[in-house]
VEXDREN-2710 file (C-alpha; in Angstrom, 1 decimal):
% VEXDREN-2710
k/r/px/py/pz
1/UNK/0.5/34.3/45.1
2/UNK/1.4/32.9/42.3
3/UNK/4.7/34.0/40.7
4/UNK/5.5/37.2/39.3
5/UNK/7.5/38.1/35.7
6/UNK/9.3/41.5/35.0
7/UNK/9.3/43.0/31.6
8/UNK/10.9/45.8/30.2
9/UNK/11.4/47.9/27.3
10/UNK/14.2/50.2/26.9
11/UNK/14.9/53.2/24.6
12/UNK/16.2/56.3/23.8
13/UNK/13.6/58.3/25.9
14/UNK/12.0/56.2/28.0
15/UNK/12.3/53.0/29.6
16/UNK/9.4/51.1/31.1
17/UNK/8.5/48.2/33.4
18/UNK/6.0/45.9/34.4
19/UNK/6.0/43.9/36.8
20/UNK/2.8/41.1/36.9
21/UNK/1.3/37.6/36.5
22/UNK/1.9/35.1/34.4
23/UNK/-0.8/36.1/32.5
24/UNK/-0.2/39.0/32.6
25/UNK/-2.1/41.5/35.3
26/UNK/0.1/44.0/36.7
27/UNK/0.5/44.8/40.2
28/UNK/3.0/47.3/39.0
29/UNK/3.9/49.7/36.1
30/UNK/7.4/51.9/36.3
31/UNK/8.6/54.4/33.6
32/UNK/11.4/56.0/33.8
33/UNK/14.0/58.0/31.5
34/UNK/15.9/56.9/28.7
35/UNK/17.6/53.7/28.4
36/UNK/19.9/52.8/25.5
37/UNK/22.7/50.8/26.3
38/UNK/24.6/52.2/24.2
39/UNK/24.6/56.0/24.9
40/UNK/24.8/55.1/28.7
41/UNK/27.6/53.5/28.5
42/UNK/28.2/49.7/30.6
43/UNK/28.8/51.1/34.1
44/UNK/26.1/53.7/34.1
45/UNK/23.3/51.2/31.9
46/UNK/24.1/48.8/34.6
47/UNK/23.5/51.0/37.3
48/UNK/20.3/52.5/35.8
49/UNK/18.8/49.1/35.0
50/UNK/19.7/48.0/38.7
51/UNK/18.0/51.2/40.5
52/UNK/14.4/50.3/38.1
53/UNK/14.5/46.2/39.2
54/UNK/14.9/47.8/42.6
55/UNK/11.9/50.2/42.3
56/UNK/9.8/48.2/40.2
57/UNK/10.6/44.9/42.9
58/UNK/10.6/46.6/46.0
59/UNK/7.7/44.8/48.3
60/UNK/7.1/41.6/45.8
61/UNK/8.4/38.3/46.1
62/UNK/12.0/38.1/44.1
63/UNK/10.2/37.7/40.5
64/UNK/10.5/34.2/38.7
65/UNK/11.9/35.9/36.2
66/UNK/12.7/39.1/33.8
67/UNK/13.6/40.4/30.5
68/UNK/14.9/43.6/29.4
69/UNK/14.4/44.6/25.8
70/UNK/17.2/46.7/25.8
71/UNK/18.2/49.9/23.2
72/UNK/21.5/49.6/21.9
73/UNK/22.6/46.2/23.3
74/UNK/23.5/44.5/20.3
75/UNK/26.5/47.3/20.1
76/UNK/30.2/46.1/20.7
77/UNK/29.3/43.2/23.1
78/UNK/27.4/45.5/25.5
79/UNK/24.5/44.0/26.4
80/UNK/25.8/40.6/27.6
81/UNK/28.2/42.6/29.6
82/UNK/25.6/44.6/31.3
83/UNK/23.3/41.3/31.8
84/UNK/26.7/39.5/33.4
85/UNK/26.7/42.8/36.0
86/UNK/23.1/42.4/36.9
87/UNK/23.3/39.0/37.3
88/UNK/25.9/39.6/40.0
89/UNK/23.7/41.8/41.6
90/UNK/20.7/40.1/41.8
91/UNK/21.4/36.4/41.8
92/UNK/18.4/34.9/43.1
93/UNK/16.8/36.6/39.8
94/UNK/16.8/34.6/36.2
95/UNK/17.2/37.5/33.7
96/UNK/17.9/37.8/30.1
97/UNK/19.2/41.0/28.1
98/UNK/18.1/41.5/24.3
99/UNK/17.2/44.1/21.7
100/UNK/14.1/45.9/22.3
101/UNK/12.5/44.2/18.6
102/UNK/11.9/41.5/21.1
103/UNK/9.4/43.7/23.1
104/UNK/7.4/44.5/19.7
105/UNK/7.5/41.2/18.5
106/UNK/5.9/39.5/21.9
107/UNK/3.6/42.5/22.0
108/UNK/2.2/41.2/18.7
109/UNK/2.6/38.0/20.1
110/UNK/4.2/37.2/16.5
111/UNK/6.9/34.9/19.0
112/UNK/9.1/32.2/16.7
113/UNK/8.5/32.8/12.3
114/UNK/8.1/37.0/11.9
115/UNK/10.0/39.9/10.2
116/UNK/10.4/43.0/12.3
117/UNK/10.8/46.9/11.7
118/UNK/11.8/49.2/14.6
119/UNK/10.6/52.5/12.5
120/UNK/12.0/55.3/15.2
121/UNK/14.4/58.0/15.6
122/UNK/16.2/55.2/13.8
123/UNK/15.4/52.5/11.7
124/UNK/15.8/48.6/11.5
125/UNK/15.0/45.5/9.9
126/UNK/14.5/41.9/11.8
127/UNK/13.9/38.4/10.6
128/UNK/12.9/36.2/13.5
129/UNK/13.1/32.7/12.7
130/UNK/12.0/30.9/15.6
131/UNK/15.5/30.4/16.7
132/UNK/17.7/33.5/16.4
133/UNK/17.1/36.9/15.7
134/UNK/18.7/38.4/12.3
135/UNK/19.5/42.3/11.4
136/UNK/19.3/43.8/8.5
137/UNK/19.8/48.3/8.1
138/UNK/20.7/49.4/11.0
139/UNK/23.3/51.6/10.1
140/UNK/23.1/54.7/11.8
141/UNK/21.3/58.0/10.5
142/UNK/24.4/59.0/8.7
143/UNK/24.5/56.0/6.2
144/UNK/21.4/54.5/6.1
145/UNK/18.2/54.2/8.3
146/UNK/15.6/54.5/5.6
147/UNK/11.7/54.7/6.8
148/UNK/13.1/56.8/10.6
149/UNK/12.6/59.7/11.4
150/UNK/16.0/60.7/10.9
151/UNK/16.3/59.6/7.1
152/UNK/12.7/61.3/6.9
153/UNK/14.0/65.0/8.7
154/UNK/17.3/64.7/6.5
155/UNK/15.3/64.3/3.2
156/UNK/12.7/66.9/4.0
157/UNK/16.1/69.3/5.0
158/UNK/17.9/68.6/1.9
159/UNK/14.4/69.7/0.1
160/UNK/14.9/73.1/1.9
161/UNK/18.1/73.9/0.5
162/UNK/17.6/72.5/-2.9
163/UNK/14.7/75.2/-2.4
164/UNK/16.8/77.8/-1.7
165/UNK/19.7/76.7/-3.9
166/UNK/17.0/77.2/-6.9
167/UNK/17.5/73.3/-7.6
168/UNK/14.0/72.0/-6.0
169/UNK/10.0/72.7/-5.8
170/UNK/8.6/74.3/-2.7
171/UNK/5.4/73.3/-1.2
172/UNK/3.7/73.3/1.8
173/UNK/6.5/70.7/3.2
174/UNK/9.5/73.4/2.2
175/UNK/8.0/76.4/3.6
176/UNK/7.1/74.8/7.0
177/UNK/11.1/73.3/7.0
178/UNK/12.1/77.0/6.4
179/UNK/10.2/78.1/9.7
180/UNK/11.2/75.3/11.6
181/UNK/14.8/76.4/11.4
182/UNK/14.1/79.6/12.1
183/UNK/17.3/80.9/11.0
184/UNK/20.0/81.1/8.0
185/UNK/20.3/77.7/6.2
186/UNK/24.3/77.6/7.1
187/UNK/23.8/78.4/10.4
188/UNK/21.1/75.8/11.0
189/UNK/22.7/73.2/9.4
190/UNK/26.2/73.9/11.1
191/UNK/24.3/73.1/14.3
192/UNK/22.4/70.0/12.9
193/UNK/25.3/67.8/11.7
194/UNK/27.1/68.8/15.5
195/UNK/23.7/67.4/16.9
196/UNK/22.5/63.6/17.9
197/UNK/20.0/61.9/15.2
198/UNK/17.0/63.7/16.9
199/UNK/18.0/67.1/15.7
200/UNK/16.8/65.8/12.7
201/UNK/14.4/63.5/12.9
202/UNK/11.9/66.1/14.8
203/UNK/11.0/67.2/11.3
204/UNK/9.7/64.1/10.7
205/UNK/6.1/64.6/11.9
206/UNK/6.6/67.5/9.5
207/UNK/7.2/64.9/6.3
208/UNK/3.8/62.8/7.3
209/UNK/1.7/65.8/8.3
210/UNK/2.1/67.2/4.6
211/UNK/2.4/64.0/2.8
212/UNK/-1.5/63.5/4.3
213/UNK/-2.3/66.8/3.3
214/UNK/-0.7/65.5/-0.6
215/UNK/2.5/67.7/-0.8
216/UNK/4.3/66.0/-3.6
217/UNK/7.9/67.1/-1.7
218/UNK/6.7/64.9/1.6
219/UNK/4.8/62.2/-0.1
220/UNK/8.0/61.5/-2.7
221/UNK/10.2/61.5/0.5
222/UNK/7.5/59.0/2.0
223/UNK/7.5/56.7/-0.7
224/UNK/11.3/56.5/-1.3
225/UNK/12.1/55.7/2.4
226/UNK/9.1/53.1/2.5
227/UNK/10.8/52.1/-0.5
228/UNK/14.3/51.7/1.7
229/UNK/12.5/50.0/4.3
230/UNK/10.9/47.0/1.9
231/UNK/14.1/46.6/-0.1
232/UNK/14.9/45.1/3.4
233/UNK/12.1/43.5/4.5
234/UNK/12.0/41.8/1.1
235/UNK/15.8/40.6/1.5
236/UNK/15.4/39.1/5.6
237/UNK/12.2/37.1/4.0
238/UNK/14.4/35.6/1.2
239/UNK/17.0/34.8/3.2
240/UNK/15.0/33.0/5.9
241/UNK/11.9/31.3/5.0
242/UNK/10.9/30.3/8.0
243/UNK/10.5/34.3/8.8
244/UNK/8.8/34.5/5.7
245/UNK/6.1/32.2/6.8
246/UNK/4.8/35.1/9.1
247/UNK/4.0/38.9/9.5
248/UNK/5.7/41.8/8.9
249/UNK/5.3/43.6/12.5
250/UNK/6.1/47.1/12.8
251/UNK/7.2/49.3/15.8
252/UNK/8.5/52.3/16.9
253/UNK/7.5/56.2/17.2
254/UNK/6.4/56.8/13.3
255/UNK/4.7/53.4/13.7
256/UNK/1.5/56.1/15.1
257/UNK/0.9/56.7/11.7
258/UNK/-0.4/53.7/10.7
259/UNK/-2.6/55.1/8.3
260/UNK/0.1/56.4/6.1
261/UNK/2.6/53.7/6.4
262/UNK/0.5/50.4/6.0
263/UNK/-0.3/51.7/3.3
264/UNK/2.4/52.8/2.1
265/UNK/4.4/49.8/3.0
266/UNK/1.8/47.5/1.1
267/UNK/2.8/49.5/-2.2
268/UNK/6.1/49.1/-1.7
269/UNK/6.0/45.4/-1.2
270/UNK/3.6/44.8/-4.5
271/UNK/1.2/41.6/-4.2
272/UNK/3.7/39.2/-2.7
273/UNK/3.7/41.5/0.6
274/UNK/3.1/40.1/4.0
275/UNK/0.2/40.3/6.7
276/UNK/1.5/43.5/8.2
277/UNK/0.8/44.3/12.5
278/UNK/0.8/47.4/14.6
279/UNK/1.2/46.3/18.2
280/UNK/-2.1/47.7/20.1
281/UNK/-0.1/47.1/23.2
282/UNK/2.7/49.0/24.5
283/UNK/5.9/47.3/23.9
284/UNK/6.9/46.3/27.6
285/UNK/3.6/43.8/27.4
286/UNK/5.9/42.3/25.1
287/UNK/8.8/42.0/27.3
288/UNK/6.3/40.6/30.7
289/UNK/5.5/38.1/27.5
290/UNK/8.9/36.7/26.9
291/UNK/10.2/36.7/30.6
292/UNK/7.1/34.3/31.4
293/UNK/7.8/32.5/27.7
294/UNK/12.1/32.0/29.3
295/UNK/11.6/31.6/33.3
296/UNK/8.2/30.2/33.4
297/UNK/6.8/26.7/34.0
END
């Protein structure tokens, strides 16, 4: 039997595992719940991924290598500590843990020389110069994360509050947010502030749908957020010429609306816009591809 390689894409809402040969022919695909390392904490994350690896590889020879692209793994060195625990648990399995953006880059087959943006509940931009990843943004929904679901939802709620104060226009988006809040604004906002970032990110689809329908408030929110992403992309490309030579790879849940984000990003980036790549394969295939690159012959 040809050597097998394990790819893992661990996000905030789901964890995807792919055990496959070097050419990507799957022998097992496994999907589990959310596996953000920072959210789980070091001990729980190590237990979660040890159980996931054991389930994905049960009944097969030990893989020749594994790459785990995990959300939250760059925070406070937690990824390295979880990696050490997994190495101790699986001493015969060469493995590496890295940020989940590696899965997206790998799925686009743009390794070594590109910029990449994750636009999901949060957002972050990376420059991949072929030797290392360099992060731009990703400071969290409270201080930044332009182009994220949380930022779009936050700005939509702001538009609703401005309307209620008589300081902003109405329209389809503002009306939809009012219906979605479902209660007096004061009570709703109090609960949103206490909640997780996803509590406002759930309004992002309303922004995108209203923008597609031509609502000016929604279009303004989308344009401002895309300009924030473009500013980070320009900074990343200016600082890393090797990354600037390649495309801009886009991943994350919001990229399902490439019909909106693609044109908006090209407009914001202007005549120097790089080619935009929206991977058509799931990120777990990129994780598997990186495992092959790291540990294959």
